[in-house]
N, CA, C and O atoms as a GROMACS GRO file, in nm:
protein
  296
    1MET      N    1  13.071   7.488  21.064
    1MET     CA    2  13.101   7.640  20.999
    1MET      C    3  13.229   7.621  20.949
    1MET      O    4  13.313   7.553  21.009
    2LYS      N    5  13.250   7.674  20.847
    2LYS     CA    6  13.360   7.697  20.774
    2LYS      C    7  13.446   7.813  20.834
    2LYS      O    8  13.391   7.921  20.857
    3GLN      N    9  13.580   7.792  20.862
    3GLN     CA   10  13.671   7.945  20.898
    3GLN      C   11  13.754   7.941  20.792
    3GLN      O   12  13.802   7.847  20.729
    4VAL      N   13  13.767   8.094  20.779
    4VAL     CA   14  13.844   8.128  20.684
    4VAL      C   15  13.934   8.245  20.728
    4VAL      O   16  13.872   8.336  20.784
    5GLY      N   17  14.076   8.263  20.713
    5GLY     CA   18  14.141   8.388  20.768
    5GLY      C   19  14.137   8.483  20.682
    5GLY      O   20  14.141   8.447  20.564
    6LEU      N   21  14.128   8.606  20.705
    6LEU     CA   22  14.085   8.740  20.673
    6LEU      C   23  14.181   8.762  20.507
    6LEU      O   24  14.134   8.807  20.402
    7TYR      N   25  14.308   8.720  20.530
    7TYR     CA   26  14.377   8.724  20.418
    7TYR      C   27  14.322   8.613  20.308
    7TYR      O   28  14.273   8.652  20.202
    8GLU      N   29  14.329   8.520  20.329
    8GLU     CA   30  14.213   8.414  20.212
    8GLU      C   31  14.139   8.487  20.188
    8GLU      O   32  14.140   8.544  20.079
    9ALA      N   33  14.032   8.518  20.298
    9ALA     CA   34  13.895   8.576  20.268
    9ALA      C   35  13.917   8.701  20.144
    9ALA      O   36  13.875   8.694  20.029
   10LYS      N   37  13.982   8.796  20.195
   10LYS     CA   38  14.010   8.914  20.092
   10LYS      C   39  14.030   8.922  19.979
   10LYS      O   40  13.988   9.012  19.906
   11SER      N   41  14.124   8.790  19.932
   11SER     CA   42  14.122   8.763  19.794
   11SER      C   43  14.034   8.624  19.722
   11SER      O   44  14.058   8.568  19.615
   12LYS      N   45  13.946   8.597  19.805
   12LYS     CA   46  13.881   8.484  19.783
   12LYS      C   47  13.718   8.508  19.770
   12LYS      O   48  13.628   8.437  19.727
   13LEU      N   49  13.720   8.644  19.828
   13LEU     CA   50  13.577   8.709  19.895
   13LEU      C   51  13.459   8.687  19.768
   13LEU      O   52  13.358   8.639  19.820
   14SER      N   53  13.444   8.704  19.645
   14SER     CA   54  13.383   8.635  19.560
   14SER      C   55  13.292   8.511  19.561
   14SER      O   56  13.172   8.492  19.547
   15ALA      N   57  13.397   8.436  19.584
   15ALA     CA   58  13.408   8.258  19.571
   15ALA      C   59  13.341   8.222  19.736
   15ALA      O   60  13.285   8.114  19.754
   16LEU      N   61  13.351   8.306  19.828
   16LEU     CA   62  13.301   8.304  19.958
   16LEU      C   63  13.174   8.325  19.950
   16LEU      O   64  13.091   8.244  19.992
   17VAL      N   65  13.152   8.411  19.907
   17VAL     CA   66  12.991   8.469  19.905
   17VAL      C   67  12.903   8.357  19.799
   17VAL      O   68  12.793   8.332  19.848
   18SER      N   69  12.923   8.294  19.682
   18SER     CA   70  12.895   8.207  19.620
   18SER      C   71  12.859   8.105  19.710
   18SER      O   72  12.744   8.087  19.749
   19ALA      N   73  12.968   8.029  19.748
   19ALA     CA   74  12.955   7.948  19.830
   19ALA      C   75  12.842   7.917  19.966
   19ALA      O   76  12.792   7.812  20.006
   20LEU      N   77  12.827   8.064  20.016
   20LEU     CA   78  12.725   8.080  20.098
   20LEU      C   79  12.584   8.098  20.058
   20LEU      O   80  12.485   8.092  20.132
   21ILE      N   81  12.588   8.123  19.922
   21ILE     CA   82  12.462   8.145  19.864
   21ILE      C   83  12.412   8.009  19.872
   21ILE      O   84  12.318   7.964  19.937
   22GLU      N   85  12.503   7.946  19.786
   22GLU     CA   86  12.479   7.800  19.743
   22GLU      C   87  12.460   7.656  19.881
   22GLU      O   88  12.399   7.550  19.889
   23SER      N   89  12.532   7.717  19.947
   23SER     CA   90  12.499   7.619  20.099
   23SER      C   91  12.451   7.672  20.211
   23SER      O   92  12.434   7.596  20.306
   24GLY      N   93  12.414   7.839  20.226
   24GLY     CA   94  12.323   7.881  20.338
   24GLY      C   95  12.423   7.897  20.462
   24GLY      O   96  12.400   7.973  20.556
   25ASP      N   97  12.540   7.816  20.449
   25ASP     CA   98  12.615   7.786  20.548
   25ASP      C   99  12.715   7.916  20.595
   25ASP      O  100  12.802   7.961  20.521
   26PRO      N  101  12.687   7.965  20.726
   26PRO     CA  102  12.758   8.067  20.758
   26PRO      C  103  12.925   8.070  20.732
   26PRO      O  104  12.965   7.953  20.724
   27VAL      N  105  13.007   8.142  20.719
   27VAL     CA  106  13.181   8.134  20.742
   27VAL      C  107  13.211   8.227  20.836
   27VAL      O  108  13.140   8.325  20.858
   28SER      N  109  13.317   8.202  20.894
   28SER     CA  110  13.380   8.257  20.997
   28SER      C  111  13.521   8.297  20.958
   28SER      O  112  13.616   8.234  20.913
   29LEU      N  113  13.497   8.452  20.998
   29LEU     CA  114  13.636   8.511  20.920
   29LEU      C  115  13.725   8.527  21.050
   29LEU      O  116  13.681   8.598  21.140
   30THR      N  117  13.866   8.454  21.066
   30THR     CA  118  13.956   8.456  21.183
   30THR      C  119  14.040   8.553  21.150
   30THR      O  120  14.047   8.583  21.031
   31LYS      N  121  14.134   8.633  21.259
   31LYS     CA  122  14.246   8.681  21.244
   31LYS      C  123  14.303   8.630  21.342
   31LYS      O  124  14.237   8.614  21.444
   32HIS      N  125  14.436   8.592  21.338
   32HIS     CA  126  14.546   8.525  21.418
   32HIS      C  127  14.453   8.428  21.533
   32HIS      O  128  14.453   8.434  21.656
   33GLY      N  129  14.380   8.342  21.443
   33GLY     CA  130  14.297   8.220  21.480
   33GLY      C  131  14.190   8.217  21.544
   33GLY      O  132  14.146   8.105  21.569
   34GLN      N  133  14.099   8.361  21.600
   34GLN     CA  134  14.005   8.394  21.665
   34GLN      C  135  13.952   8.446  21.552
   34GLN      O  136  14.005   8.518  21.468
   35VAL      N  137  13.808   8.387  21.561
   35VAL     CA  138  13.667   8.455  21.506
   35VAL      C  139  13.633   8.617  21.540
   35VAL      O  140  13.593   8.672  21.643
   36VAL      N  141  13.668   8.668  21.409
   36VAL     CA  142  13.637   8.831  21.437
   36VAL      C  143  13.502   8.905  21.374
   36VAL      O  144  13.446   9.005  21.418
   37ALA      N  145  13.462   8.812  21.238
   37ALA     CA  146  13.351   8.819  21.180
   37ALA      C  147  13.275   8.694  21.140
   37ALA      O  148  13.331   8.585  21.155
   38GLU      N  149  13.157   8.700  21.092
   38GLU     CA  150  13.076   8.606  21.008
   38GLU      C  151  13.009   8.654  20.869
   38GLU      O  152  12.943   8.755  20.846
   39LEU      N  153  13.037   8.578  20.806
   39LEU     CA  154  12.957   8.615  20.663
   39LEU      C  155  12.802   8.530  20.644
   39LEU      O  156  12.804   8.419  20.590
   40ARG      N  157  12.695   8.578  20.682
   40ARG     CA  158  12.586   8.507  20.670
   40ARG      C  159  12.484   8.571  20.573
   40ARG      O  160  12.499   8.691  20.551
   41LEU      N  161  12.360   8.492  20.499
   41LEU     CA  162  12.306   8.522  20.456
   41LEU      C  163  12.179   8.617  20.538
   41LEU      O  164  12.139   8.592  20.652
   42PRO      N  165  12.135   8.720  20.456
   42PRO     CA  166  12.028   8.801  20.547
   42PRO      C  167  11.933   8.755  20.612
   42PRO      O  168  11.894   8.648  20.565
   43THR      N  169  11.886   8.785  20.687
   43THR     CA  170  11.749   8.725  20.759
   43THR      C  171  11.645   8.790  20.733
   43THR      O  172  11.663   8.912  20.727
   44SER      N  173  11.488   8.734  20.706
   44SER     CA  174  11.418   8.838  20.676
   44SER      C  175  11.331   8.896  20.816
   44SER      O  176  11.220   8.949  20.807
   45SER      N  177  11.393   8.879  20.922
   45SER     CA  178  11.370   8.947  21.036
   45SER      C  179  11.402   9.118  21.040
   45SER      O  180  11.325   9.192  21.101
   46THR      N  181  11.486   9.157  20.989
   46THR     CA  182  11.510   9.294  21.000
   46THR      C  183  11.368   9.370  20.913
   46THR      O  184  11.300   9.343  20.815
   47PRO      N  185  11.375   9.492  21.027
   47PRO     CA  186  11.268   9.582  20.917
   47PRO      C  187  11.258   9.624  20.821
   47PRO      O  188  11.364   9.630  20.759
   48ASN      N  189  11.145   9.671  20.756
   48ASN     CA  190  11.176   9.746  20.583
   48ASN      C  191  11.179   9.859  20.614
   48ASN      O  192  11.144   9.902  20.724
   49ARG      N  193  11.234   9.942  20.501
   49ARG     CA  194  11.230  10.092  20.508
   49ARG      C  195  11.082  10.133  20.514
   49ARG      O  196  10.989  10.102  20.439
   50GLY      N  197  11.084  10.220  20.631
   50GLY     CA  198  10.937  10.276  20.604
   50GLY      C  199  10.828  10.226  20.721
   50GLY      O  200  10.723  10.278  20.756
   51SER      N  201  10.887  10.119  20.761
   51SER     CA  202  10.805  10.075  20.839
   51SER      C  203  10.749  10.121  20.969
   51SER      O  204  10.680  10.054  21.046
   52LEU      N  205  10.792  10.259  20.984
   52LEU     CA  206  10.755  10.349  21.112
   52LEU      C  207  10.662  10.431  21.065
   52LEU      O  208  10.645  10.536  21.126
   53THR      N  209  10.588  10.405  20.956
   53THR     CA  210  10.495  10.499  20.859
   53THR      C  211  10.359  10.469  20.923
   53THR      O  212  10.264  10.500  20.851
   54THR      N  213  10.323  10.410  21.057
   54THR     CA  214  10.172  10.419  21.009
   54THR      C  215  10.088  10.501  21.124
   54THR      O  216  10.162  10.577  21.184
   55ARG      N  217   9.970  10.504  21.164
   55ARG     CA  218   9.933  10.607  21.192
   55ARG      C  219   9.929  10.684  21.324
   55ARG      O  220   9.900  10.800  21.351
   56ASP      N  221   9.961  10.599  21.383
   56ASP     CA  222  10.064  10.630  21.544
   56ASP      C  223  10.171  10.705  21.560
   56ASP      O  224  10.190  10.769  21.663
   57PHE      N  225  10.261  10.706  21.447
   57PHE     CA  226  10.363  10.731  21.474
   57PHE      C  227  10.396  10.889  21.425
   57PHE      O  228  10.344  10.955  21.335
   58PHE      N  229  10.499  10.924  21.520
   58PHE     CA  230  10.493  11.059  21.531
   58PHE      C  231  10.637  11.109  21.536
   58PHE      O  232  10.710  11.046  21.612
   59ILE      N  233  10.701  11.232  21.454
   59ILE     CA  234  10.867  11.240  21.497
   59ILE      C  235  10.853  11.422  21.474
   59ILE      O  236  10.824  11.490  21.375
   60ASP      N  237  10.885  11.455  21.609
   60ASP     CA  238  10.857  11.591  21.647
   60ASP      C  239  10.928  11.674  21.527
   60ASP      O  240  11.033  11.619  21.496
   61PRO      N  241  10.906  11.773  21.462
   61PRO     CA  242  10.949  11.873  21.366
   61PRO      C  243  11.096  11.931  21.373
   61PRO      O  244  11.162  11.976  21.279
   62ASP      N  245  11.128  11.920  21.497
   62ASP     CA  246  11.288  11.954  21.533
   62ASP      C  247  11.352  11.846  21.577
   62ASP      O  248  11.459  11.877  21.630
   63PHE      N  249  11.332  11.743  21.578
   63PHE     CA  250  11.397  11.621  21.628
   63PHE      C  251  11.529  11.615  21.616
   63PHE      O  252  11.607  11.586  21.707
   64ASP      N  253  11.567  11.654  21.448
   64ASP     CA  254  11.746  11.636  21.455
   64ASP      C  255  11.783  11.809  21.472
   64ASP      O  256  11.880  11.837  21.403
   65SER      N  257  11.742  11.898  21.528
   65SER     CA  258  11.794  12.019  21.520
   65SER      C  259  11.888  12.005  21.621
   65SER      O  260  11.888  11.898  21.683
   66PRO      N  261  11.987  12.111  21.658
   66PRO     CA  262  12.096  12.107  21.721
   66PRO      C  263  12.017  12.183  21.893
   66PRO      O  264  11.926  12.265  21.904
   67PRO      N  265  12.092  12.119  21.990
   67PRO     CA  266  12.023  12.137  22.120
   67PRO      C  267  12.012  12.275  22.159
   67PRO      O  268  12.097  12.340  22.099
   68PRO      N  269  11.938  12.351  22.240
   68PRO     CA  270  12.003  12.517  22.232
   68PRO      C  271  12.113  12.517  22.323
   68PRO      O  272  12.112  12.424  22.402
   69PRO      N  273  12.208  12.598  22.331
   69PRO     CA  274  12.297  12.668  22.378
   69PRO      C  275  12.266  12.656  22.535
   69PRO      O  276  12.156  12.677  22.586
   70GLU      N  277  12.397  12.615  22.608
   70GLU     CA  278  12.390  12.584  22.768
   70GLU      C  279  12.395  12.728  22.814
   70GLU      O  280  12.453  12.826  22.767
   71ASP      N  281  12.306  12.710  22.935
   71ASP     CA  282  12.289  12.841  23.004
   71ASP      C  283  12.428  12.872  23.108
   71ASP      O  284  12.438  12.807  23.213
   72PRO      N  285  12.520  12.960  23.075
   72PRO     CA  286  12.644  13.018  23.088
   72PRO      C  287  12.596  13.043  23.265
   72PRO      O  288  12.686  13.072  23.343
   73GLN      N  289  12.487  13.034  23.304
   73GLN     CA  290  12.472  13.098  23.490
   73GLN      C  291  12.492  12.936  23.536
   73GLN      O  292  12.545  12.920  23.646
   74ARG      N  293  12.454  12.814  23.460
   74ARG     CA  294  12.442  12.712  23.550
   74ARG      C  295  12.575  12.638  23.606
   74ARG      O  296  12.564  12.546  23.687
   0.00000   0.00000   0.00000
């Protein structure tokens, strides 16, 4: 796996992405010699958008409503 410093990666990001597409080998990004991130091709194991729209899936209509105010008596 190729290792590249953050400063170099910032200035050569397009070239790194092109090399990643060609070879498929991940690139480690380092800061002060320690790996802090990786560039890699996306995997097909990520769920597709809308994958939870099956017959059995249900979201309560008030799912994202604010919680009720707390009872001051508690």
